[in-house]
The first five atom37 places (N, CA, C, CB, O) and aatype in JSON, in Angstrom:
{
  "aatype": [12, 11, 10, 15, 10, 15, 3, 14, 10, 1, 5, 16, 9, 10, 9, 0, 13, 19, 10, 15, 0, 0, 7, 9, 14, 19, 5, 9, 10, 7, 7, 17, 7, 18, 14, 0, 9, 14, 14, 7, 12, 19, 9, 16, 10, 19, 7, 0, 10, 0, 0, 10, 19, 16, 2, 1, 17, 0, 0, 0, 9, 15, 10, 10, 16, 7, 7, 13, 9, 10, 13, 7, 13, 13, 0, 15, 7, 3, 9, 0, 8, 10, 0, 7, 16, 6, 2, 0, 10, 19, 16, 19, 7, 11, 17, 10, 5, 10, 19, 0, 9, 19, 19, 7, 16, 19, 0, 0, 0, 0, 15, 10, 0, 1, 14, 14, 0, 1, 1, 15, 0, 7, 19, 7, 15],
  "atom_mask": [
    [1, 1, 1, 1, 1],
    [1, 1, 1, 1, 1],
    [1, 1, 1, 1, 1],
    [1, 1, 1, 1, 1],
    [1, 1, 1, 1, 1],
    [1, 1, 1, 1, 1],
    [1, 1, 1, 1, 1],
    [1, 1, 1, 1, 1],
    [1, 1, 1, 1, 1],
    [1, 1, 1, 1, 1],
    [1, 1, 1, 1, 1],
    [1, 1, 1, 1, 1],
    [1, 1, 1, 1, 1],
    [1, 1, 1, 1, 1],
    [1, 1, 1, 1, 1],
    [1, 1, 1, 1, 1],
    [1, 1, 1, 1, 1],
    [1, 1, 1, 1, 1],
    [1, 1, 1, 1, 1],
    [1, 1, 1, 1, 1],
    [1, 1, 1, 1, 1],
    [1, 1, 1, 1, 1],
    [1, 1, 1, 0, 1],
    [1, 1, 1, 1, 1],
    [1, 1, 1, 1, 1],
    [1, 1, 1, 1, 1],
    [1, 1, 1, 1, 1],
    [1, 1, 1, 1, 1],
    [1, 1, 1, 1, 1],
    [1, 1, 1, 0, 1],
    [1, 1, 1, 0, 1],
    [1, 1, 1, 1, 1],
    [1, 1, 1, 0, 1],
    [1, 1, 1, 1, 1],
    [1, 1, 1, 1, 1],
    [1, 1, 1, 1, 1],
    [1, 1, 1, 1, 1],
    [1, 1, 1, 1, 1],
    [1, 1, 1, 1, 1],
    [1, 1, 1, 0, 1],
    [1, 1, 1, 1, 1],
    [1, 1, 1, 1, 1],
    [1, 1, 1, 1, 1],
    [1, 1, 1, 1, 1],
    [1, 1, 1, 1, 1],
    [1, 1, 1, 1, 1],
    [1, 1, 1, 0, 1],
    [1, 1, 1, 1, 1],
    [1, 1, 1, 1, 1],
    [1, 1, 1, 1, 1],
    [1, 1, 1, 1, 1],
    [1, 1, 1, 1, 1],
    [1, 1, 1, 1, 1],
    [1, 1, 1, 1, 1],
    [1, 1, 1, 1, 1],
    [1, 1, 1, 1, 1],
    [1, 1, 1, 1, 1],
    [1, 1, 1, 1, 1],
    [1, 1, 1, 1, 1],
    [1, 1, 1, 1, 1],
    [1, 1, 1, 1, 1],
    [1, 1, 1, 1, 1],
    [1, 1, 1, 1, 1],
    [1, 1, 1, 1, 1],
    [1, 1, 1, 1, 1],
    [1, 1, 1, 0, 1],
    [1, 1, 1, 0, 1],
    [1, 1, 1, 1, 1],
    [1, 1, 1, 1, 1],
    [1, 1, 1, 1, 1],
    [1, 1, 1, 1, 1],
    [1, 1, 1, 0, 1],
    [1, 1, 1, 1, 1],
    [1, 1, 1, 1, 1],
    [1, 1, 1, 1, 1],
    [1, 1, 1, 1, 1],
    [1, 1, 1, 0, 1],
    [1, 1, 1, 1, 1],
    [1, 1, 1, 1, 1],
    [1, 1, 1, 1, 1],
    [1, 1, 1, 1, 1],
    [1, 1, 1, 1, 1],
    [1, 1, 1, 1, 1],
    [1, 1, 1, 0, 1],
    [1, 1, 1, 1, 1],
    [1, 1, 1, 1, 1],
    [1, 1, 1, 1, 1],
    [1, 1, 1, 1, 1],
    [1, 1, 1, 1, 1],
    [1, 1, 1, 1, 1],
    [1, 1, 1, 1, 1],
    [1, 1, 1, 1, 1],
    [1, 1, 1, 0, 1],
    [1, 1, 1, 1, 1],
    [1, 1, 1, 1, 1],
    [1, 1, 1, 1, 1],
    [1, 1, 1, 1, 1],
    [1, 1, 1, 1, 1],
    [1, 1, 1, 1, 1],
    [1, 1, 1, 1, 1],
    [1, 1, 1, 1, 1],
    [1, 1, 1, 1, 1],
    [1, 1, 1, 1, 1],
    [1, 1, 1, 0, 1],
    [1, 1, 1, 1, 1],
    [1, 1, 1, 1, 1],
    [1, 1, 1, 1, 1],
    [1, 1, 1, 1, 1],
    [1, 1, 1, 1, 1],
    [1, 1, 1, 1, 1],
    [1, 1, 1, 1, 1],
    [1, 1, 1, 1, 1],
    [1, 1, 1, 1, 1],
    [1, 1, 1, 1, 1],
    [1, 1, 1, 1, 1],
    [1, 1, 1, 1, 1],
    [1, 1, 1, 1, 1],
    [1, 1, 1, 1, 1],
    [1, 1, 1, 1, 1],
    [1, 1, 1, 1, 1],
    [1, 1, 1, 1, 1],
    [1, 1, 1, 0, 1],
    [1, 1, 1, 1, 1],
    [1, 1, 1, 0, 1],
    [1, 1, 1, 1, 1]
  ],
  "atom_positions": [
    [[-26.68, -4.07, 6.69], [-25.98, -5.26, 7.75], [-27.38, -5.56, 8.55], [-24.46, -4.58, 9.02], [-28.15, -4.82, 9.16]],
    [[-27.39, -6.96, 8.29], [-28.51, -7.78, 8.74], [-28.22, -8.0, 10.39], [-28.56, -9.28, 7.82], [-27.04, -8.18, 10.7]],
    [[-28.93, -8.0, 11.15], [-29.31, -8.28, 12.68], [-29.73, -9.48, 13.15], [-30.29, -7.52, 13.09], [-30.62, -9.8, 12.36]],
    [[-29.61, -10.5, 14.1], [-29.98, -11.89, 14.01], [-30.09, -12.11, 15.84], [-28.65, -12.98, 13.01], [-29.18, -11.72, 16.58]],
    [[-30.89, -12.53, 16.15], [-30.82, -13.31, 17.23], [-30.83, -14.41, 18.06], [-31.1, -13.13, 17.43], [-30.58, -14.73, 19.22]],
    [[-31.36, -15.02, 16.61], [-31.71, -16.71, 16.38], [-30.61, -17.44, 16.45], [-32.35, -17.15, 14.98], [-30.68, -18.4, 15.68]],
    [[-29.48, -17.38, 17.13], [-28.46, -18.0, 17.66], [-28.2, -18.01, 19.12], [-27.5, -17.56, 17.08], [-27.96, -16.92, 19.64]],
    [[-28.22, -19.26, 19.98], [-28.13, -19.42, 20.55], [-26.79, -18.78, 21.47], [-28.52, -20.25, 20.22], [-26.94, -18.31, 22.6]],
    [[-25.43, -18.88, 20.73], [-24.39, -18.25, 20.93], [-24.09, -16.79, 21.14], [-23.88, -18.59, 20.16], [-23.36, -16.17, 21.92]],
    [[-25.02, -16.43, 20.03], [-24.57, -15.04, 19.9], [-26.05, -14.32, 21.02], [-24.48, -14.47, 17.84], [-26.16, -13.11, 21.19]],
    [[-26.84, -15.16, 21.54], [-27.92, -14.62, 22.58], [-26.62, -14.29, 23.61], [-29.37, -15.91, 23.22], [-26.13, -13.21, 23.95]],
    [[-26.19, -15.94, 24.02], [-25.35, -15.85, 24.97], [-24.33, -14.6, 25.09], [-24.73, -16.98, 24.88], [-24.22, -14.0, 26.17]],
    [[-23.63, -14.24, 24.04], [-22.47, -13.33, 24.26], [-23.53, -11.86, 24.24], [-21.04, -13.47, 22.84], [-22.94, -10.97, 24.86]],
    [[-24.6, -11.5, 23.83], [-25.28, -10.26, 23.94], [-25.41, -10.17, 25.48], [-26.71, -10.21, 23.12], [-24.79, -9.39, 26.2]],
    [[-26.2, -10.99, 25.82], [-26.56, -10.84, 26.99], [-25.53, -11.14, 28.44], [-27.66, -11.6, 26.9], [-25.98, -10.77, 29.52]],
    [[-24.05, -11.87, 28.37], [-23.55, -11.99, 28.87], [-22.46, -10.89, 28.9], [-23.53, -12.96, 28.74], [-21.6, -11.07, 29.76]],
    [[-22.3, -9.54, 27.98], [-21.68, -8.46, 27.55], [-22.05, -7.51, 28.53], [-21.99, -8.11, 26.19], [-21.5, -6.75, 29.33]],
    [[-23.66, -7.94, 28.02], [-24.28, -6.38, 28.88], [-24.32, -6.42, 30.6], [-26.21, -6.08, 28.39], [-24.06, -5.51, 31.4]],
    [[-24.64, -7.5, 30.79], [-24.45, -7.7, 32.21], [-23.0, -7.66, 33.12], [-24.98, -8.93, 32.36], [-22.82, -7.69, 34.33]],
    [[-22.02, -7.58, 31.92], [-20.41, -7.23, 32.52], [-20.19, -5.93, 32.21], [-19.09, -8.09, 31.85], [-19.4, -5.23, 32.86]],
    [[-20.82, -5.52, 31.27], [-21.08, -3.73, 31.48], [-21.42, -3.28, 32.45], [-22.01, -3.07, 30.8], [-20.96, -2.32, 33.07]],
    [[-22.88, -4.43, 32.85], [-23.59, -3.59, 34.06], [-22.93, -3.71, 35.54], [-25.17, -4.13, 34.22], [-23.5, -3.16, 36.48]],
    [[-22.0, -4.27, 35.68], [-21.06, -4.1, 36.68], [-20.33, -3.08, 37.21], [0.0, 0.0, 0.0], [-19.97, -2.85, 38.37]],
    [[-20.13, -2.33, 35.87], [-19.45, -1.53, 36.01], [-20.45, -0.12, 36.9], [-18.83, -1.4, 34.58], [-19.92, 0.11, 37.98]],
    [[-21.15, 0.39, 36.76], [-22.61, 1.18, 37.31], [-23.01, 0.9, 38.91], [-24.06, 0.55, 36.35], [-23.3, 1.69, 39.81]],
    [[-22.89, -0.64, 38.86], [-22.82, -1.41, 40.65], [-21.62, -1.03, 41.03], [-22.86, -3.28, 40.92], [-21.72, -0.55, 42.16]],
    [[-20.18, -0.99, 40.55], [-19.11, -0.3, 41.02], [-19.33, 0.93, 41.7], [-18.32, -0.08, 40.08], [-19.32, 1.03, 42.93]],
    [[-19.6, 2.12, 40.7], [-19.76, 3.19, 40.7], [-20.61, 3.49, 42.13], [-20.29, 3.5, 39.43], [-20.39, 4.3, 43.03]],
    [[-21.63, 2.51, 41.97], [-22.62, 3.0, 43.28], [-21.75, 2.73, 44.14], [-24.09, 2.26, 43.66], [-21.44, 3.83, 44.62]],
    [[-20.87, 1.56, 44.87], [-20.4, 1.15, 45.69], [-18.65, 2.36, 46.16], [0.0, 0.0, 0.0], [-17.77, 2.19, 47.0]],
    [[-18.81, 3.16, 45.4], [-17.72, 4.48, 45.67], [-16.16, 3.78, 44.73], [0.0, 0.0, 0.0], [-14.99, 3.83, 45.1]],
    [[-16.58, 3.34, 43.82], [-15.38, 2.62, 43.26], [-15.16, 4.09, 41.72], [-15.94, 0.41, 42.65], [-15.9, 4.68, 40.93]],
    [[-13.69, 4.05, 42.06], [-13.87, 5.54, 40.92], [-13.43, 4.91, 39.28], [0.0, 0.0, 0.0], [-12.62, 4.09, 38.85]],
    [[-14.52, 5.84, 38.69], [-14.64, 5.6, 37.55], [-14.27, 6.79, 36.38], [-15.86, 5.14, 37.57], [-14.77, 7.76, 36.94]],
    [[-13.84, 7.18, 35.43], [-14.12, 8.51, 34.33], [-15.98, 8.57, 34.36], [-13.34, 8.03, 32.25], [-16.7, 7.64, 34.72]],
    [[-16.32, 9.58, 34.01], [-17.38, 9.81, 33.69], [-18.27, 9.13, 32.5], [-17.21, 10.88, 33.6], [-19.5, 9.15, 32.43]],
    [[-17.48, 8.6, 31.72], [-17.98, 7.45, 30.81], [-16.48, 6.64, 30.62], [-18.78, 8.08, 29.15], [-15.43, 7.06, 30.13]],
    [[-16.83, 5.26, 31.21], [-15.89, 3.88, 31.59], [-15.8, 3.54, 30.51], [-16.34, 2.67, 32.5], [-16.76, 3.15, 29.84]],
    [[-13.97, 3.65, 29.89], [-13.7, 3.06, 28.98], [-14.04, 1.4, 28.67], [-12.59, 3.4, 29.02], [-14.3, 0.93, 27.57]],
    [[-13.94, 0.6, 30.09], [-14.29, -0.81, 29.89], [-15.57, -1.43, 30.2], [0.0, 0.0, 0.0], [-15.62, -2.57, 30.67]],
    [[-16.96, -0.47, 29.87], [-18.3, -0.3, 29.71], [-17.91, 0.43, 28.62], [-19.23, 0.3, 30.82], [-16.94, 0.93, 29.18]],
    [[-17.87, 0.92, 27.48], [-17.54, 1.22, 26.51], [-16.97, 0.75, 25.85], [-17.28, 1.84, 26.52], [-17.13, 1.26, 24.74]],
    [[-15.89, -0.49, 25.85], [-14.91, -1.71, 24.87], [-16.09, -2.37, 25.33], [-13.0, -2.45, 25.27], [-16.59, -2.8, 24.3]],
    [[-16.95, -2.76, 26.47], [-17.43, -3.8, 26.78], [-19.11, -4.03, 26.04], [-17.29, -3.76, 28.32], [-19.57, -5.16, 25.91]],
    [[-19.68, -3.1, 25.72], [-20.96, -3.08, 24.9], [-20.23, -2.95, 23.77], [-22.14, -1.94, 25.16], [-20.16, -4.05, 23.22]],
    [[-19.58, -2.02, 23.1], [-19.04, -2.79, 21.83], [-18.96, -3.85, 21.22], [-18.26, -2.78, 21.74], [-18.94, -4.04, 20.0]],
    [[-18.9, -5.0, 22.53], [-18.26, -5.99, 22.09], [-19.72, -7.01, 22.22], [0.0, 0.0, 0.0], [-19.74, -8.04, 21.54]],
    [[-20.88, -6.7, 23.06], [-22.3, -6.67, 22.63], [-23.27, -6.64, 21.66], [-22.57, -6.1, 22.91], [-24.09, -7.5, 21.34]],
    [[-23.02, -5.23, 21.1], [-23.37, -5.09, 19.93], [-23.38, -5.57, 18.25], [-23.1, -4.39, 20.07], [-24.16, -5.57, 17.3]],
    [[-21.56, -6.11, 18.66], [-21.04, -7.27, 17.33], [-21.7, -8.65, 17.19], [-19.41, -7.74, 17.51], [-21.8, -9.22, 16.1]],
    [[-22.33, -9.39, 18.83], [-23.33, -10.6, 18.77], [-24.64, -10.53, 18.1], [-23.65, -10.99, 20.06], [-25.23, -11.57, 17.81]],
    [[-25.4, -8.75, 17.71], [-26.35, -8.59, 16.59], [-25.7, -9.04, 15.19], [-26.81, -7.05, 16.52], [-26.45, -9.66, 14.43]],
    [[-24.49, -8.81, 14.8], [-24.39, -8.84, 13.45], [-24.54, -10.34, 13.38], [-23.07, -8.17, 12.83], [-24.33, -11.15, 14.28]],
    [[-25.03, -10.63, 11.91], [-24.65, -11.99, 11.61], [-23.84, -12.71, 10.77], [-25.41, -12.41, 11.42], [-23.93, -13.8, 10.2]],
    [[-22.96, -11.75, 10.86], [-21.62, -12.32, 10.07], [-20.91, -13.22, 10.78], [-20.58, -11.27, 9.7], [-20.79, -13.12, 12.0]],
    [[-20.38, -14.17, 10.07], [-19.68, -15.25, 11.07], [-18.69, -14.43, 11.54], [-19.04, -16.7, 10.42], [-18.98, -14.11, 12.7]],
    [[-17.73, -13.98, 11.21], [-16.56, -13.32, 11.85], [-16.78, -12.29, 13.27], [-15.94, -12.44, 10.66], [-16.02, -12.07, 14.22]],
    [[-18.04, -11.84, 13.0], [-18.54, -10.38, 13.94], [-18.3, -11.18, 15.17], [-20.45, -9.6, 13.77], [-18.23, -10.52, 16.21]],
    [[-18.18, -12.33, 15.26], [-17.77, -13.02, 16.82], [-16.73, -12.48, 17.21], [-17.45, -14.56, 16.96], [-16.81, -11.79, 18.22]],
    [[-15.27, -12.62, 16.44], [-14.53, -12.44, 16.88], [-14.29, -11.08, 17.6], [-13.96, -12.82, 16.18], [-13.34, -10.78, 18.33]],
    [[-15.48, -10.27, 17.2], [-15.27, -8.68, 17.72], [-15.22, -8.63, 19.76], [-17.05, -7.58, 16.95], [-14.67, -7.96, 20.64]],
    [[-16.28, -9.95, 19.64], [-16.9, -10.22, 20.92], [-15.65, -10.51, 21.54], [-18.05, -11.39, 21.01], [-15.34, -9.9, 22.57]],
    [[-14.76, -11.53, 20.94], [-13.74, -12.16, 21.31], [-12.22, -11.2, 21.82], [-13.58, -13.08, 20.11], [-11.57, -11.22, 22.87]],
    [[-12.08, -10.55, 20.77], [-11.15, -9.73, 20.91], [-11.1, -8.6, 22.19], [-11.17, -9.18, 19.71], [-10.1, -8.34, 22.86]],
    [[-12.41, -8.02, 22.34], [-13.16, -7.11, 23.48], [-12.92, -7.84, 24.35], [-14.65, -6.74, 23.46], [-11.88, -7.56, 24.94]],
    [[-13.7, -9.08, 24.88], [-13.68, -9.79, 25.54], [-12.02, -10.47, 26.35], [0.0, 0.0, 0.0], [-11.95, -10.67, 27.56]],
    [[-11.44, -10.6, 25.89], [-9.79, -10.93, 25.96], [-9.36, -10.02, 26.38], [0.0, 0.0, 0.0], [-8.69, -10.21, 27.39]],
    [[-9.46, -8.72, 25.94], [-9.33, -7.14, 26.2], [-9.39, -6.7, 27.69], [-10.53, -6.35, 25.46], [-8.52, -6.17, 28.38]],
    [[-10.66, -7.08, 27.99], [-11.27, -6.63, 29.35], [-10.42, -7.5, 30.03], [-12.95, -6.83, 29.68], [-9.44, -7.01, 30.61]],
    [[-10.61, -8.77, 30.08], [-9.84, -9.93, 30.7], [-8.09, -9.47, 30.99], [-10.0, -11.35, 29.51], [-7.41, -9.34, 32.01]],
    [[-7.86, -9.32, 29.66], [-6.43, -8.8, 30.21], [-6.07, -7.81, 31.23], [-5.81, -8.3, 29.27], [-5.11, -7.81, 32.0]],
    [[-7.15, -6.87, 31.04], [-7.18, -5.49, 32.06], [-7.27, -5.83, 33.31], [0.0, 0.0, 0.0], [-6.62, -5.49, 34.3]],
    [[-8.4, -6.75, 33.11], [-9.22, -7.29, 35.13], [-7.85, -7.51, 35.5], [-10.57, -9.28, 35.55], [-7.39, -6.68, 36.29]],
    [[-6.84, -8.73, 34.97], [-6.06, -9.17, 35.83], [-4.17, -8.27, 36.23], [-6.1, -10.67, 35.21], [-3.48, -8.49, 37.22]],
    [[-3.83, -7.2, 34.93], [-3.12, -6.36, 34.34], [-3.52, -5.12, 35.72], [-3.59, -6.12, 32.56], [-2.59, -4.65, 36.39]],
    [[-4.59, -4.83, 35.92], [-4.94, -3.75, 36.39], [-5.11, -4.11, 38.55], [-6.51, -3.35, 35.31], [-5.3, -3.35, 39.51]],
    [[-4.9, -5.74, 38.41], [-4.97, -6.04, 39.92], [-6.53, -6.14, 40.57], [0.0, 0.0, 0.0], [-6.67, -6.3, 41.78]],
    [[-7.75, -6.02, 39.6], [-8.59, -5.74, 39.95], [-9.51, -7.19, 40.73], [-8.99, -5.0, 38.87], [-10.56, -7.28, 41.36]],
    [[-8.32, -8.32, 40.21], [-8.4, -9.82, 41.02], [-8.53, -9.94, 42.14], [-7.44, -10.6, 40.98], [-9.28, -10.76, 42.69]],
    [[-7.51, -8.77, 42.91], [-7.14, -8.59, 44.27], [-8.36, -8.48, 45.23], [-6.29, -7.35, 44.37], [-8.54, -9.24, 46.18]],
    [[-9.36, -7.26, 44.8], [-10.65, -7.15, 44.94], [-11.98, -8.62, 44.72], [-10.77, -6.03, 43.96], [-13.2, -8.5, 44.81]],
    [[-11.53, -9.33, 44.55], [-12.87, -10.15, 44.13], [-12.93, -11.23, 45.67], [-12.6, -11.25, 42.25], [-13.66, -12.17, 45.97]],
    [[-11.97, -10.64, 46.27], [-12.32, -11.36, 47.47], [-12.91, -10.83, 48.74], [-11.31, -11.9, 47.83], [-12.97, -11.54, 49.74]],
    [[-13.4, -9.4, 48.71], [-14.09, -8.72, 49.55], [-13.26, -8.05, 49.84], [0.0, 0.0, 0.0], [-12.84, -8.6, 50.86]],
    [[-12.32, -6.71, 49.58], [-11.74, -5.97, 50.39], [-11.83, -5.11, 49.94], [-10.76, -6.12, 50.76], [-10.84, -4.46, 49.61]],
    [[-13.06, -4.71, 49.74], [-13.93, -3.32, 49.56], [-15.4, -3.39, 49.83], [-13.85, -2.78, 48.09], [-15.82, -4.33, 50.51]],
    [[-15.89, -2.85, 49.55], [-17.78, -2.81, 50.01], [-18.29, -3.84, 49.52], [-18.84, -1.54, 49.39], [-17.58, -4.56, 48.82]],
    [[-19.82, -4.22, 49.79], [-20.5, -5.12, 48.88], [-21.09, -4.88, 47.74], [-21.3, -5.62, 49.38], [-21.41, -5.85, 47.06]],
    [[-21.32, -3.76, 47.33], [-21.65, -3.48, 46.12], [-19.92, -3.02, 44.9], [-22.9, -2.12, 46.46], [-19.92, -2.74, 43.7]],
    [[-19.15, -3.08, 45.51], [-18.01, -2.57, 44.69], [-17.67, -4.53, 44.13], [-16.46, -1.43, 45.95], [-17.6, -4.93, 42.96]],
    [[-17.52, -5.39, 45.41], [-17.31, -6.43, 45.3], [-18.25, -7.28, 44.25], [-17.26, -6.74, 46.47], [-17.78, -8.0, 43.38]],
    [[-19.9, -7.05, 44.52], [-20.48, -7.74, 43.56], [-20.48, -7.11, 42.0], [-21.77, -7.95, 44.06], [-20.88, -7.7, 41.0]],
    [[-20.11, -6.17, 42.04], [-19.97, -5.43, 40.38], [-18.68, -6.01, 40.07], [0.0, 0.0, 0.0], [-18.55, -6.47, 38.93]],
    [[-17.33, -6.08, 41.19], [-16.21, -6.69, 40.0], [-16.86, -8.14, 39.92], [-14.25, -6.75, 40.55], [-17.31, -8.13, 38.78]],
    [[-17.18, -9.42, 40.49], [-17.58, -11.09, 40.52], [-18.92, -10.7, 39.15], [-18.4, -11.9, 42.66], [-19.03, -11.65, 38.39]],
    [[-19.85, -9.52, 38.81], [-20.52, -9.3, 37.79], [-19.78, -9.43, 36.73], [-21.09, -8.26, 37.83], [-19.88, -10.42, 36.01]],
    [[-19.01, -8.52, 36.5], [-18.38, -8.35, 35.66], [-17.24, -9.37, 35.09], [-18.09, -7.34, 35.98], [-17.2, -9.63, 33.89]],
    [[-16.46, -9.85, 35.89], [-15.63, -11.06, 35.3], [-16.05, -12.25, 34.96], [-14.77, -11.41, 36.02], [-15.43, -13.02, 34.22]],
    [[-17.49, -12.56, 35.65], [-17.92, -14.28, 35.37], [-19.03, -13.64, 34.15], [-18.9, -15.47, 37.14], [-19.42, -14.57, 33.44]],
    [[-19.59, -12.33, 33.75], [-20.12, -12.3, 32.47], [-19.19, -12.18, 31.52], [-20.99, -11.36, 32.31], [-19.36, -12.85, 30.5]],
    [[-18.17, -11.43, 31.61], [-17.13, -11.21, 30.49], [-16.5, -12.41, 30.17], [-16.07, -10.24, 30.84], [-15.89, -12.42, 29.1]],
    [[-16.51, -13.6, 30.97], [-16.02, -15.19, 30.74], [-16.76, -15.77, 30.27], [-15.71, -16.0, 31.71], [-16.54, -16.47, 29.27]],
    [[-17.76, -15.66, 30.81], [-18.93, -16.6, 29.75], [-19.31, -15.58, 28.58], [-20.67, -17.13, 30.68], [-20.06, -16.17, 27.8]],
    [[-19.12, -14.52, 28.25], [-19.33, -14.3, 26.87], [-18.5, -14.54, 26.07], [0.0, 0.0, 0.0], [-18.78, -14.75, 24.89]],
    [[-17.01, -14.56, 26.66], [-16.13, -14.41, 26.09], [-15.66, -15.9, 24.98], [-15.29, -13.94, 27.17], [-15.3, -16.02, 23.81]],
    [[-15.95, -16.86, 26.19], [-16.2, -18.08, 25.54], [-17.13, -18.65, 24.95], [-16.05, -18.74, 26.06], [-16.87, -19.74, 24.42]],
    [[-18.76, -18.0, 24.82], [-19.55, -17.94, 23.68], [-19.16, -17.5, 22.7], [-20.47, -17.44, 23.78], [-19.54, -18.07, 21.68]],
    [[-18.35, -16.43, 22.58], [-17.52, -15.86, 21.68], [-16.83, -16.85, 20.42], [-16.48, -15.25, 22.55], [-17.04, -17.04, 19.22]],
    [[-15.87, -17.36, 21.48], [-15.04, -18.29, 21.05], [-15.42, -19.62, 20.22], [-14.47, -18.6, 22.12], [-15.07, -20.18, 19.18]],
    [[-16.59, -19.86, 21.56], [-16.93, -21.28, 20.82], [-18.07, -21.29, 19.32], [-17.75, -22.26, 22.16], [-18.25, -22.31, 18.65]],
    [[-19.01, -19.39, 18.91], [-19.11, -19.51, 17.73], [-18.35, -19.78, 16.5], [-19.48, -18.83, 17.66], [-18.48, -20.45, 15.48]],
    [[-17.15, -18.62, 17.26], [-16.19, -18.94, 15.8], [-15.25, -20.2, 15.67], [-15.1, -17.72, 15.58], [-14.25, -20.07, 14.97]],
    [[-15.46, -21.35, 16.25], [-15.18, -22.49, 16.42], [-15.77, -23.82, 16.09], [-15.06, -22.43, 17.32], [-15.16, -24.86, 15.83]],
    [[-16.74, -23.66, 16.12], [-18.14, -24.61, 15.13], [-17.99, -24.15, 13.75], [-20.04, -24.19, 15.6], [-17.66, -23.03, 13.38]],
    [[-18.28, -25.19, 13.04], [-18.17, -25.19, 11.33], [-19.16, -24.37, 10.74], [-18.4, -26.67, 10.63], [-20.24, -24.68, 11.25]],
    [[-19.34, -23.3, 9.74], [-20.2, -22.58, 9.54], [-21.14, -23.45, 9.01], [-19.85, -21.54, 8.88], [-20.84, -24.55, 8.55]],
    [[-22.4, -22.95, 9.05], [-23.93, -23.39, 8.76], [-23.94, -23.39, 7.25], [-25.17, -22.29, 9.41], [-23.51, -22.43, 6.61]],
    [[-24.36, -24.27, 6.79], [-24.37, -24.89, 5.55], [-25.55, -24.11, 5.06], [-24.47, -26.5, 5.55], [-26.44, -23.88, 5.87]],
    [[-25.68, -23.66, 3.77], [-26.35, -23.5, 2.97], [-27.29, -23.77, 2.18], [-26.03, -23.4, 2.76], [-27.04, -24.03, 1.01]],
    [[-28.98, -23.76, 2.84], [-29.85, -24.83, 2.04], [-29.95, -24.44, 0.4], [-31.5, -24.85, 2.73], [-29.84, -23.24, 0.16]],
    [[-30.16, -25.34, -0.75], [-29.96, -24.91, -2.16], [-31.61, -24.49, -2.23], [-29.28, -26.25, -3.37], [-32.56, -25.1, -1.75]],
    [[-31.6, -23.26, -2.98], [-33.38, -23.25, -3.41], [-33.79, -24.13, -4.41], [0.0, 0.0, 0.0], [-33.37, -25.06, -5.1]],
    [[-35.11, -23.22, -4.15], [-36.14, -23.98, -4.73], [-35.28, -23.92, -6.57], [-38.04, -23.05, -4.42], [-34.51, -23.0, -6.84]],
    [[-35.55, -24.83, -7.4], [-35.22, -24.89, -8.92], [-33.8, -24.57, -9.14], [0.0, 0.0, 0.0], [-33.48, -24.4, -10.32]],
    [[-32.95, -24.46, -8.31], [-31.34, -24.34, -8.26], [-31.15, -25.8, -8.9], [-30.54, -24.09, -6.52], [-30.01, -26.25, -9.09]]
  ]
}
């Protein structure tokens, strides 16, 4: 498996998903209840790791994990906590998680939507 970060969209996916995952420990520091190993953080980090794989379709894993986390964010009612109903750390963690996962998911969709890179013919071909 070849790993690469030369693609700006893949860089965006990786950084955004890692930042989104970092929002969970911020919420924990603010007193928000999470299990010992937060599933949302694990899922988000899987999406981040997929950005390292050079296969064109690896971004689909990031897109699916981002969509899953976004669905969970709205389905669980976390959207209500963006208005500052909790303490500052929880609110900042929720905003960080949401904004970063949206950015990463959009980057994953853009990575999949663009045409595949053309391979140049080798010398002597």
